[in-house]
N, C-alpha and C positions, 0 to 999 in steps of 0.2 A: 458384541458381535453383530454384524449385519444379518447373518443367517446361521442356521444350524445345518451345516453341510455334511458331506461324507468325509470319513477319515482316510479313505483309500480308493483307488480305482476298483479294486475287488469289491468293496462295499457298494459302490455305485452300480457295478454290473449285477451284483446279486439283487439289488433293489429293482433295477431295470427289467430283469428277467424273472422277477417274482420267485426267487429261490434263496435258500439260506446260504450264507457265505461259506459255511462248511461244505455244502454240496458243490458249490462253485470251485473251491480249492481241491476237493476230492476228484472232480472231473478234470482238473488241470494241475496235477501235483508238481510239475516242473515249471509252471508259469510264473513270470515276474509281473504280469499284468501291465505291460508297457506298450506304448504306441507301436503299431505295426505287427504286434504278436496276434496270432489266431488262437482263440479260446473256445472251448466247448461250453454250451449253455443248455438249460432245459427249454423246451418249447411249451409254453403254458396253454397254447390253443387259443381259439377266438373267445372274446368276451361273451358271456351269456347275457341275453337280453331279458328284461322282465321287471316287474315291480316287486320290491322287497316287502314281504308281509311280516316277517319275523327275523330277528337277529338273536343268535345264541353266542354267549361268551363262555367258553369252557376253560376254566382255570387248569384243570388236570391235563387237557390236551394242549394247552397253550395256543388256542385258536379261537377266532371269531368267525362265525359262519352266517351267511345271509340266505334265507329261503323265500321262495315265492308262496302264493296261497295254496299250491298243490304239494308243498314240502319238497320242491325241487331246489337243489343247491344252486344259487346264482353266483356266489363268491365265497371264498374261504381264505383267511389271512392268518399268519402266525401273529400272536399277540402275547404280551405280558399282562396277565389279568390279575392285578392286585399283587400284594406281597404280605409278608408277615407284619412288617412295619406299617403298611398302608393298604389294608385289605379292601377289596371291592365289595360292594353290597351284594347280597344274594337276593334271589326272588325274581319276580317279574316286574319290569319297568317299561314305561312308555317313552319312546324317543320323541323329544320336543323339537329338535332341530338338528341341522348338520352344519358343522363349521369346516370349511375346506382350508387346509394349511393354517391352522389356528396358531395364535401366539399363546404360550402356556405361562401362567403365573405360578411360581413356586412360592408358597407361603409357609414358613416353618411352624407357624402356629396352627395351621390347618393340615398341611401335608407332613409326612415324616420329617424329622429334623435330620439334616445332613451335616455332620461335623459340628463345628462351632458357629455355623452361620445362623444369624438371627434376622437377616434382612430378607425382604420380599424380592425375589429375582424374576426377571422376565426372560424366558427361553424364546428366542425369536422364531418366527415361522420359517419353515424350510423342509427339505425332504425327510430329514430324520425327526423333526419336531412333530410331524403328523402321526407317526407310528409308534415310536419308542417312548416318547415322553408326554404326549398330549393328553393323557388321561384315559378314563374308561368310558364305555358306552352306558 
């Protein structure tokens, strides 16, 4: 695959407007999400400015939150934080770098084994690669 794209127009709209696809469909119960159709979306507001001093990944809330040095929230994102098969480490960690739109390498010897696959796979960069499958902070 050349990229890991969206599975539907609704999925793309939910990503574009920073809202869960279930909220998008709840706001537009009769929508087919086709060209020319008007849909209701959430207005996320202007981006907050500042330097991130701390990032919290909350498995229970399913959210990653970034704070400045005064504990003001700069950003909050839904996230899958580990799983039973592939748990995320607990504790305090230091961010060493940031990869924008990373390529993800799935290695069944390191990551959870998926089916009968024994091969290392590369999940290409793309809009869904950065959030759902790119790994943990």
